[in-house]
C-alpha positions as CSV (number, residue, x, y, z in Angstrom):
1,M,113.9,94.1,101.1
2,E,113.7,98.1,101.1
3,V,111.9,100.7,104.2
4,L,110.7,104.2,104.3
5,T,110.2,104.9,107.9
6,K,107.8,108.6,109.1
7,S,111.0,110.1,110.4
8,E,112.3,110.4,107.0
9,L,109.6,112.3,106.1
10,R,108.5,115.9,106.3
11,E,105.0,116.5,108.1
12,G,102.6,118.4,105.7
13,G,98.9,118.3,105.9
14,F,95.6,120.5,104.8
15,A,92.6,121.7,106.6
16,G,92.2,119.7,109.7
17,L,94.7,117.1,109.6
18,K,98.7,116.7,109.4
19,E,100.3,113.9,107.1
20,H,103.2,112.1,106.2
21,Q,103.0,110.8,102.1
22,F,105.1,107.8,101.3
23,V,104.1,107.2,97.8
24,M,103.1,109.4,95.3
25,G,103.3,107.7,91.9
26,K,104.5,108.8,88.5
27,K,101.5,108.2,86.6
28,A,99.8,110.5,88.7
29,F,101.7,113.3,90.1
30,G,104.6,112.8,87.5
31,S,106.9,115.6,87.9
32,N,105.2,117.2,91.1
33,R,106.1,114.2,93.3
34,N,107.0,114.8,96.6
35,P,111.2,113.4,95.8
36,Q,111.0,112.0,99.2
37,T,108.5,109.5,98.4
38,W,108.3,106.2,96.6
39,D,106.8,105.8,93.4
40,G,103.8,103.1,93.4
41,L,102.8,99.4,92.6
42,G,100.6,98.5,89.5
43,H,98.1,101.6,89.1
44,F,98.3,102.7,93.2
45,V,99.8,105.7,93.3
46,Y,99.6,107.2,96.7
47,L,99.8,106.8,100.2
48,A,99.6,109.0,103.3
49,D,99.2,108.3,107.0
50,A,97.1,111.1,108.1
51,R,96.0,112.2,112.0
52,F,93.1,114.0,112.2
53,M,93.4,116.7,114.9
54,P,90.5,117.2,117.5
55,K,87.1,118.1,115.2
56,G,89.2,118.1,112.4
57,E,87.8,117.4,108.8
58,T,88.9,117.2,105.5
59,L,86.3,120.2,104.0
60,M,84.3,119.0,101.0
61,H,85.9,118.5,97.8
62,G,85.4,116.0,94.7
63,H,87.4,113.1,93.2
64,R,86.7,112.0,89.5
65,E,88.8,108.6,88.2
66,V,90.5,107.8,90.8
67,D,89.6,104.9,93.5
68,V,90.0,106.1,97.1
69,I,90.5,103.5,99.7
70,S,90.7,104.8,103.6
71,V,91.8,102.5,106.6
72,M,91.0,103.7,110.0
73,V,94.0,103.1,112.5
74,K,93.0,105.1,115.4
75,G,89.4,106.7,116.1
76,R,86.6,107.3,114.1
77,I,85.5,109.2,110.7
78,N,82.0,110.4,110.0
79,H,81.7,110.2,106.4
80,E,80.1,113.3,104.5
81,G,79.6,113.2,100.9
82,S,77.5,112.0,97.6
83,L,78.2,108.3,98.3
84,E,76.9,106.8,101.5
85,H,76.6,110.4,103.5
86,G,76.2,109.9,107.5
87,Q,77.9,106.5,107.5
88,M,80.6,105.9,110.8
89,M,83.8,104.8,110.1
90,N,85.4,102.7,113.1
91,A,88.8,101.9,114.1
92,K,90.2,98.9,112.2
93,Q,87.4,99.4,109.7
94,A,87.8,100.4,105.8
95,Q,85.9,102.3,103.3
96,V,86.6,102.3,99.5
97,Q,85.3,104.6,97.1
98,R,85.4,104.4,93.1
99,A,84.7,107.7,91.9
100,G,85.0,106.2,87.9
101,G,83.7,109.1,85.4
102,E,80.4,109.9,87.4
103,G,82.9,111.2,90.3
104,F,81.8,112.0,93.9
105,S,82.3,114.4,96.4
106,H,83.3,113.9,100.3
107,N,84.0,114.8,103.7
108,E,85.5,113.2,106.5
109,V,85.4,114.1,109.7
110,N,86.6,113.4,113.0
111,P,84.0,113.8,115.5
112,D,85.8,113.6,118.5
113,S,87.9,115.6,121.0
114,E,91.3,114.0,120.6
115,E,93.3,113.0,117.3
116,N,92.9,109.8,115.3
117,Q,94.8,108.3,112.5
118,M,93.7,107.2,109.4
119,I,95.9,106.1,106.0
120,Q,94.7,107.0,102.7
121,L,95.6,105.2,99.4
122,W,94.5,106.2,96.0
123,V,94.3,103.8,92.9
124,L,93.2,104.7,89.1
125,P,90.8,103.1,87.1
126,E,91.5,100.6,84.7
127,R,88.8,101.4,82.5
128,S,87.2,105.4,82.2
129,G,83.5,105.9,82.8
130,E,83.0,103.6,85.2
131,K,79.7,104.4,87.7
132,A,80.8,105.6,91.3
133,G,80.1,103.7,94.2
134,Y,80.7,103.3,97.8
135,K,82.2,99.8,100.2
136,L,82.7,99.4,103.6
137,Y,84.6,96.3,105.5
138,S,85.3,95.1,108.5
139,P,88.3,92.7,108.5
140,K,88.2,89.8,110.8
141,T,91.5,89.8,113.5
142,G,94.3,87.7,112.5
143,E,93.5,87.6,108.4
144,L,94.5,89.1,105.7
145,T,91.1,90.8,104.2
146,R,91.1,91.9,100.5
147,I,89.3,94.9,100.2
148,Y,89.8,95.9,96.9
149,G,91.2,94.5,93.8
150,G,89.8,91.4,92.2
151,E,88.3,89.8,88.7
152,V,85.5,91.3,86.9
153,G,82.2,90.1,87.7
154,Q,82.8,89.5,91.1
155,D,81.1,92.0,93.6
156,K,83.1,91.8,97.2
157,T,85.6,94.2,96.0
158,F,85.5,96.7,93.0
159,D,87.5,95.1,90.6
160,S,91.6,95.9,89.4
161,R,94.3,93.7,89.4
162,T,96.2,95.6,91.8
163,Q,94.8,94.4,95.1
164,I,94.8,96.1,98.4
165,S,94.2,94.0,101.5
166,V,94.1,94.6,105.4
167,A,95.3,92.6,108.4
168,N,94.1,93.8,111.9
169,L,96.6,91.4,114.0
170,Q,97.3,90.2,117.6
171,E,100.4,89.0,118.4
172,G,101.5,86.1,117.2
173,H,99.6,85.9,114.2
174,R,101.6,85.5,111.1
175,F,100.7,85.6,107.1
176,E,103.2,85.2,104.1
177,Q,103.2,86.4,100.3
178,N,104.9,85.2,97.6
179,T,104.4,88.1,95.5
180,A,106.3,91.8,94.9
181,S,103.9,93.8,97.5
182,L,104.5,96.7,99.1
183,V,103.6,96.6,102.7
184,Y,102.8,99.5,105.1
185,V,102.9,98.9,109.1
186,S,100.3,101.9,110.4
187,E,100.1,100.4,114.3
188,G,102.3,98.0,116.2
189,K,105.4,95.9,115.8
190,V,106.2,93.6,112.8
191,E,108.8,91.1,112.0
192,I,109.3,90.9,108.1
193,D,111.7,88.1,107.1
194,G,113.6,88.3,110.3
195,S,113.9,92.6,110.8
196,L,112.1,94.4,113.4
197,I,109.4,96.7,111.5
198,E,107.4,99.6,113.3
199,A,104.3,101.4,113.2
200,G,105.1,104.0,110.5
201,T,107.3,102.0,107.9
202,L,106.9,101.0,104.6
203,V,108.3,98.3,103.1
204,R,108.6,96.8,99.8
205,S,109.8,93.2,98.8
206,D,109.4,90.8,96.6
207,A,108.3,88.0,99.1
208,F,107.8,88.2,102.7
209,K,107.1,86.3,106.2
210,L,105.5,88.6,108.4
211,V,105.1,87.8,112.5
212,A,103.2,90.4,114.6
213,L,104.9,91.2,117.5
214,T,102.2,92.9,119.1
215,S,98.8,94.1,118.3
216,A,99.3,95.2,114.9
217,Q,97.5,96.8,111.6
218,V,99.2,95.8,108.4
219,I,98.3,97.1,105.0
220,V,99.3,95.8,101.5
221,I,99.4,96.5,98.2
222,D,100.1,94.1,95.4
223,K,99.1,93.0,91.8
224,V,97.8,90.2,90.0
């Protein structure tokens, strides 16, 4: 098991947010990647833990041929842009935007007068030229809920062999994974294979058993 903590990374940011970048995959960033960050897994190439300043926003910008996954930890975000303009994303929810060849533009806005927290992940598409699309998820507490990836033909998630799942947990909740995974603990404290893992920690493991020691949020990336 390998571990990367927020304290090992320098804080960056842009516009109205501050962030710590944990993953910058070679497939997307090449020699421009931050050497402090880890490489990705499958087509997963980016993970950043962001804090939006009070009333902060990303400002309107565009994406093409990338899938953008946003997981809300604390607070809320008002989503603006070419896909589902005006959608509000609250704490513990997640949104997925597929850019495809069509592309999309968006601005994520903190409507409140206090900081919030959002995790952003990017996955490169397996096929170019896909139609743009948007999905919103409200994972059930205590369950590992897949929000990205799966077989072609199903419509619960955007298909990909790279999978992303979110677990919103209460103390004592547990699950295990028997495949190579990246695990990001975005909130709370958990135990992974007997080791204490706190919020702001990324774990790489071939297989693991996880137990929530407090209320917690965990994001799991794997591939099939």
